[in-house]
PABA-389958 format. One record per residue (C-alpha): x, z, y; residue number from 0. Coordinates in Angstrom, 1 decimal. Example, Ala and Ser with C-alpha at 12.3 -4.5 7.8 and 13.67 -1.06 7.14 Angstrom:
BEGIN
NODE        u        w        v   resi
NODE     12.3      7.8     -4.5      0
NODE     13.7      7.1     -1.1      1
//
This chain:
BEGIN
NODE        u        w        v   resi
NODE    154.9     53.1    255.0      0
NODE    158.4     51.7    254.1      1
NODE    158.3     48.0    253.3      2
NODE    161.1     45.7    252.2      3
NODE    160.8     41.9    252.7      4
NODE    163.2     39.3    251.3      5
NODE    163.4     35.9    252.9      6
NODE    166.0     33.1    252.8      7
NODE    167.0     32.8    256.5      8
NODE    166.1     34.2    260.0      9
NODE    163.7     31.4    261.0     10
NODE    162.3     32.2    264.5     11
NODE    158.7     32.1    263.3     12
NODE    159.5     34.7    260.7     13
NODE    161.5     36.9    263.1     14
NODE    158.5     36.9    265.5     15
NODE    156.2     37.9    262.7     16
NODE    158.5     40.6    261.4     17
NODE    158.8     42.0    265.0     18
NODE    155.0     42.3    265.1     19
NODE    154.6     43.7    261.6     20
NODE    157.5     46.1    262.3     21
NODE    155.3     47.8    265.0     22
NODE    152.9     48.9    262.3     23
NODE    155.2     50.0    259.4     24
NODE    158.8     50.9    258.7     25
NODE    160.1     47.4    257.9     26
NODE    163.4     46.3    256.5     27
NODE    164.1     42.6    256.1     28
NODE    166.9     41.1    253.9     29
NODE    167.9     37.6    255.0     30
NODE    169.8     35.8    252.2     31
NODE    171.9     33.8    254.5     32
NODE    172.4     33.5    258.3     33
NODE    171.0     30.0    258.6     34
NODE    170.1     26.8    256.7     35
NODE    172.7     24.2    257.0     36
NODE    170.4     21.4    258.0     37
NODE    168.8     23.2    260.9     38
NODE    169.7     22.5    264.6     39
NODE    171.7     25.5    265.9     40
NODE    169.1     25.9    268.7     41
NODE    166.5     26.6    266.0     42
NODE    167.8     30.2    265.7     43
NODE    166.9     31.9    268.9     44
NODE    164.6     34.9    268.3     45
NODE    165.9     38.5    268.6     46
NODE    165.2     41.3    266.2     47
NODE    163.4     44.2    268.1     48
NODE    161.0     46.0    265.7     49
NODE    162.5     45.9    262.2     50
NODE    165.7     46.6    260.4     51
NODE    167.6     43.4    259.7     52
NODE    170.2     42.9    257.1     53
NODE    171.9     39.5    256.6     54
NODE    173.4     39.5    253.1     55
NODE    176.8     38.1    252.2     56
NODE    176.0     35.4    249.7     57
NODE    177.5     32.4    248.2     58
NODE    176.0     29.3    249.8     59
NODE    175.0     26.6    247.4     60
NODE    173.9     23.6    249.5     61
NODE    171.8     23.7    252.7     62
NODE    169.2     26.1    251.3     63
NODE    170.2     27.8    248.0     64
NODE    172.4     30.9    247.7     65
NODE    173.4     33.6    245.3     66
NODE    174.0     37.3    245.8     67
NODE    173.2     40.5    243.9     68
NODE    173.0     42.6    247.1     69
NODE    169.1     42.4    247.2     70
NODE    169.0     44.1    243.8     71
NODE    171.6     46.7    245.1     72
NODE    169.3     47.4    248.1     73
NODE    166.4     48.3    245.8     74
NODE    168.6     50.4    243.5     75
NODE    170.0     52.4    246.5     76
NODE    166.8     52.9    248.5     77
NODE    163.1     53.8    248.1     78
NODE    160.5     51.5    249.4     79
NODE    156.7     51.9    249.2     80
NODE    156.3     48.2    248.7     81
NODE    158.5     45.1    248.2     82
NODE    157.7     41.5    249.2     83
NODE    159.6     38.6    247.7     84
NODE    159.1     35.5    249.8     85
NODE    159.7     32.7    247.3     86
NODE    161.4     32.2    244.0     87
NODE    163.6     29.1    244.5     88
NODE    167.0     30.6    245.3     89
NODE    169.3     32.1    242.8     90
NODE    169.1     35.4    244.8     91
NODE    165.3     35.4    244.5     92
NODE    165.4     34.6    240.8     93
NODE    167.8     37.4    240.1     94
NODE    165.7     39.8    242.1     95
NODE    162.4     38.8    240.4     96
NODE    164.0     39.2    237.0     97
NODE    165.2     42.7    237.9     98
NODE    161.8     43.8    239.3     99
NODE    160.0     42.5    236.2    100
NODE    162.4     43.9    233.8    101
NODE    162.2     47.4    235.4    102
NODE    158.5     47.2    235.9    103
NODE    158.7     47.6    239.7    104
NODE    155.6     46.4    241.5    105
NODE    156.1     43.7    244.1    106
NODE    154.2     41.2    246.2    107
NODE    155.0     37.6    245.9    108
NODE    154.6     35.6    249.2    109
NODE    154.6     31.9    249.9    110
NODE    154.6     29.9    253.1    111
NODE    152.5     27.3    251.4    112
NODE    152.5     25.2    248.2    113
NODE    151.6     21.8    246.8    114
NODE    151.0     21.0    243.1    115
NODE    153.0     17.9    242.4    116
NODE    151.5     15.5    239.9    117
NODE    154.9     14.3    238.7    118
NODE    156.9     17.3    237.6    119
NODE    159.1     17.9    234.6    120
NODE    157.9     20.2    231.9    121
NODE    161.1     22.3    232.3    122
NODE    160.5     22.7    236.1    123
NODE    156.9     23.7    235.5    124
NODE    157.8     26.3    233.0    125
NODE    160.5     27.7    235.3    126
NODE    158.0     28.1    238.2    127
NODE    155.5     29.9    236.0    128
NODE    158.2     32.2    234.8    129
NODE    159.1     33.3    238.3    130
NODE    155.6     33.2    239.9    131
NODE    153.4     34.8    237.3    132
NODE    154.4     38.5    237.3    133
NODE    153.7     39.9    240.8    134
NODE    151.2     42.7    241.5    135
NODE    149.7     40.8    244.4    136
NODE    150.2     37.4    246.1    137
NODE    150.1     36.2    249.7    138
NODE    149.0     32.6    250.5    139
NODE    148.3     31.0    253.9    140
NODE    145.5     28.7    252.8    141
NODE    143.2     27.8    249.9    142
NODE    145.2     24.9    248.6    143
NODE    148.3     27.1    248.5    144
NODE    146.3     29.7    246.6    145
NODE    145.5     26.9    244.0    146
NODE    149.2     26.3    243.8    147
NODE    149.8     30.0    242.9    148
NODE    146.9     29.9    240.3    149
NODE    148.4     26.7    238.7    150
NODE    151.7     28.5    238.2    151
NODE    150.2     31.6    236.6    152
NODE    148.9     33.9    239.3    153
NODE    145.6     35.6    238.6    154
NODE    143.0     34.6    241.2    155
NODE    141.9     38.2    241.7    156
NODE    145.4     39.1    242.9    157
NODE    145.7     36.4    245.6    158
NODE    145.1     37.3    249.2    159
NODE    144.9     34.8    252.1    160
NODE    146.4     35.4    255.5    161
NODE    146.3     33.4    258.8    162
NODE    149.7     31.7    259.1    163
NODE    150.9     31.4    262.7    164
NODE    153.9     30.9    264.9    165
NODE    152.0     31.6    268.2    166
NODE    151.3     34.9    269.9    167
NODE    147.9     35.6    271.3    168
NODE    149.2     35.4    274.9    169
NODE    150.5     31.9    274.2    170
NODE    147.0     30.5    273.3    171
NODE    145.5     28.9    276.4    172
NODE    142.2     30.5    277.7    173
NODE    140.9     27.0    278.5    174
NODE    142.2     23.5    278.2    175
NODE    144.2     21.8    281.0    176
NODE    141.9     19.6    283.1    177
NODE    142.8     15.9    283.3    178
NODE    144.0     16.1    286.9    179
NODE    146.4     18.9    286.1    180
NODE    147.6     17.0    283.0    181
NODE    148.3     13.9    285.2    182
NODE    150.1     15.9    287.8    183
NODE    152.4     17.6    285.3    184
NODE    153.0     14.3    283.4    185
NODE    154.0     12.6    286.7    186
NODE    156.4     15.5    287.4    187
NODE    158.1     14.7    284.0    188
NODE    158.0     10.9    284.6    189
NODE    155.6     10.4    281.7    190
NODE    153.9      7.2    282.3    191
NODE    150.9      5.5    280.6    192
NODE    147.2      6.2    280.5    193
NODE    147.3      8.1    277.3    194
NODE    150.0     10.5    276.0    195
NODE    150.7     11.5    272.4    196
NODE    153.3     13.9    270.9    197
NODE    154.7     14.1    267.4    198
NODE    157.1     17.0    266.5    199
NODE    159.1     17.5    263.4    200
NODE    162.4     16.9    261.6    201
NODE    163.6     13.3    261.6    202
NODE    163.5     13.1    257.8    203
NODE    161.8     10.7    255.4    204
NODE    159.1     13.2    254.4    205
NODE    157.8     13.4    258.0    206
NODE    156.8      9.7    257.8    207
NODE    157.8      8.7    261.3    208
NODE    158.5      5.1    260.3    209
NODE    154.9      4.7    259.4    210
NODE    153.9      6.2    262.8    211
NODE    156.2      3.8    264.6    212
NODE    154.8      0.9    262.6    213
NODE    151.3      1.9    263.7    214
NODE    152.5      2.1    267.2    215
NODE    153.2     -1.6    267.3    216
NODE    149.4     -2.0    267.3    217
NODE    148.8      0.4    270.2    218
NODE    148.4     -0.7    273.8    219
NODE    151.5     -0.5    275.9    220
NODE    149.8      2.0    278.1    221
NODE    149.8      4.5    275.3    222
NODE    153.0      6.6    275.4    223
NODE    154.4      8.3    272.2    224
NODE    157.0     11.1    272.4    225
NODE    158.8     11.8    269.1    226
NODE    160.6     15.2    269.2    227
NODE    163.1     16.4    266.6    228
NODE    166.5     16.0    265.0    229
NODE    167.7     14.8    261.7    230
NODE    169.5     12.0    259.7    231
NODE    166.9      9.3    260.5    232
NODE    167.2      9.6    264.3    233
NODE    169.5      6.6    264.8    234
NODE    167.3      4.5    262.5    235
NODE    164.2      5.4    264.6    236
NODE    166.1      4.3    267.8    237
NODE    167.1      1.0    266.2    238
NODE    163.5      0.3    265.1    239
NODE    162.2      1.1    268.5    240
NODE    164.6     -1.3    270.2    241
NODE    164.2     -4.1    267.6    242
NODE    160.4     -4.0    267.9    243
NODE    160.2     -3.7    271.7    244
NODE    158.4     -0.4    271.6    245
NODE    159.0      0.4    275.3    246
NODE    156.2      3.0    275.1    247
NODE    158.0      5.2    272.6    248
NODE    160.5      7.9    273.7    249
NODE    162.7      9.9    271.2    250
NODE    163.6     13.4    272.3    251
NODE    165.9     15.9    270.8    252
NODE    164.7     19.2    269.4    253
NODE    163.3     21.5    272.1    254
NODE    162.7     25.3    272.1    255
NODE    159.3     26.6    271.2    256
NODE    158.0     27.3    274.7    257
NODE    158.9     23.8    275.9    258
NODE    157.2     22.3    272.9    259
NODE    154.1     24.1    273.7    260
NODE    154.2     22.8    277.3    261
NODE    154.5     19.2    276.1    262
NODE    151.6     19.7    273.7    263
NODE    149.6     20.9    276.7    264
NODE    150.0     17.5    278.4    265
NODE    149.1     15.3    275.4    266
NODE    145.8     13.7    274.6    267
NODE    146.5     14.2    270.9    268
NODE    149.2     15.7    268.7    269
NODE    150.1     13.5    265.7    270
NODE    151.3     14.8    262.3    271
NODE    151.2     12.0    259.7    272
NODE    153.4     13.7    257.2    273
NODE    153.8     12.5    253.6    274
NODE    154.0     16.2    252.4    275
NODE    154.1     19.6    254.0    276
NODE    153.5     22.9    252.2    277
NODE    152.1     24.1    255.5    278
NODE    153.0     22.6    258.9    279
NODE    153.2     25.0    261.9    280
NODE    152.9     22.2    264.6    281
NODE    149.1     21.9    263.8    282
NODE    148.3     25.4    265.0    283
NODE    150.9     25.2    267.8    284
NODE    149.1     22.1    269.1    285
NODE    145.7     23.6    268.8    286
NODE    146.9     26.7    270.8    287
NODE    147.5     24.4    273.8    288
NODE    144.0     22.9    273.6    289
NODE    145.5     19.7    272.1    290
NODE    143.4     18.1    269.3    291
NODE    145.4     17.0    266.2    292
NODE    145.3     13.8    264.3    293
NODE    146.8     14.5    260.8    294
NODE    146.1     13.9    257.1    295
NODE    145.4     15.9    254.0    296
NODE    149.0     15.9    252.9    297
NODE    149.6     18.9    255.2    298
NODE    148.1     22.2    254.1    299
NODE    147.8     23.4    257.8    300
NODE    145.8     20.3    258.7    301
NODE    143.5     20.6    255.7    302
NODE    143.0     24.3    256.5    303
NODE    142.6     24.2    260.3    304
NODE    141.3     20.8    261.3    305
NODE    137.5     20.2    261.4    306
NODE    136.7     16.5    261.9    307
NODE    135.3     15.9    265.3    308
NODE    135.6     19.6    266.3    309
NODE    139.3     20.1    267.0    310
NODE    140.9     16.9    265.8    311
NODE    140.7     14.3    262.9    312
NODE    141.9     13.9    259.4    313
NODE    143.0     10.3    258.6    314
NODE    144.0      8.4    255.5    315
NODE    147.6      7.2    255.5    316
NODE    146.7      4.1    253.5    317
NODE    144.3      2.9    256.3    318
NODE    146.6      2.1    259.3    319
NODE    143.8      0.1    261.1    320
NODE    141.5      3.1    260.9    321
NODE    144.3      5.3    262.2    322
NODE    144.8      3.1    265.2    323
NODE    141.1      3.3    265.9    324
NODE    141.1      7.1    265.7    325
NODE    144.2      7.2    268.0    326
NODE    142.1      5.4    270.6    327
NODE    139.3      8.0    270.4    328
NODE    138.7     10.0    273.6    329
NODE    140.3     13.4    273.8    330
NODE    137.1     15.2    274.9    331
NODE    136.6     18.6    276.4    332
NODE    134.7     19.5    273.2    333
NODE    137.7     18.7    271.0    334
NODE    140.0     20.6    273.3    335
NODE    137.8     23.7    273.4    336
NODE    137.5     23.5    269.7    337
NODE    141.2     23.5    269.3    338
NODE    141.6     26.7    271.3    339
NODE    138.8     28.4    269.4    340
NODE    140.6     27.8    266.1    341
NODE    144.0     28.9    267.5    342
NODE    142.6     32.2    268.7    343
NODE    141.8     33.1    265.1    344
NODE    145.3     32.2    264.0    345
NODE    147.9     34.2    265.9    346
NODE    151.0     36.2    265.0    347
NODE    149.1     39.4    265.8    348
NODE    146.2     38.4    263.4    349
NODE    148.8     37.6    260.8    350
NODE    150.4     41.0    261.0    351
NODE    147.1     42.8    261.0    352
NODE    146.0     41.0    257.8    353
NODE    149.3     41.8    256.1    354
NODE    148.9     45.5    257.0    355
NODE    145.4     45.4    255.4    356
NODE    146.8     43.9    252.2    357
NODE    149.6     46.5    252.1    358
NODE    147.2     49.4    252.5    359
NODE    145.0     47.9    249.7    360
NODE    148.0     47.7    247.3    361
NODE    149.0     51.3    248.1    362
NODE    145.4     52.5    247.8    363
NODE    145.3     53.8    251.4    364
//
């Protein structure tokens, strides 16, 4: 089976997935650009091992968009049993989708997640429907993202769900760390306080960290918060922390995947109070380390994976007092075991297997 996949940039979580999928089919991946301009250089660290990788020469238009006709040239010059277009929003993807539709070439349209926005211009809505509605099959990571596809013209019968993951099966803990081990490891990293919380994400407005810091003013001084990431709001966070005397908050630069997993392992809870995320990998990454997650329904991953009282909690961003109360909930063994049980069903291996099933379905094999 020869498969072609088009994606914007070689994000490490995608490279890991393609390496796994490439074990099961002859996979070629076209990356439209070598990186996104607003990413930390350390973000790009994974190596290509099991698929053919081609980084296209394109005209970069801002931090994410680009234009090249080389994706169309690749299809003209080679035969592939199936083609996956991962998104519609770059000029390269738009040109490719127009070509495939015009020449009646079947393709799969894949998304990493999606949210229907209440306030959206008529023109933008029409544009999305134009580029989303013509695929032979669709891939979505969760039910809300499937609703997004339906809203923009995809037939429900053509939508297939897959488990979205950035964690290999071997990275999922077999059992949660016991409190004594957690304390020993925290002491080794000079993490003080009776309770320890981790929040990972870009330091941008959408991630809602100022709201989290505001909530932290109501938390006991013995509750330690570690904010991990990079972005334009970092200096403002540091200023806020100083001005409000939040001595129990530490801001840390972006860290590699394995170190992040290790820090999740030490935490009582992982926090993800985002204003909006089309998915949100940190939820499953936290669960994989036996760390229950406190998040909200603005993140598709939280809505998809978190079961209240079983592996974490969903909270309402408009109820800060209720959030503080939930933050002070005990991080029980039941919650931690529930986190691992969920993560075991959502691994890179499971993701690749599901995609292979869908590919075989499309090809009638």
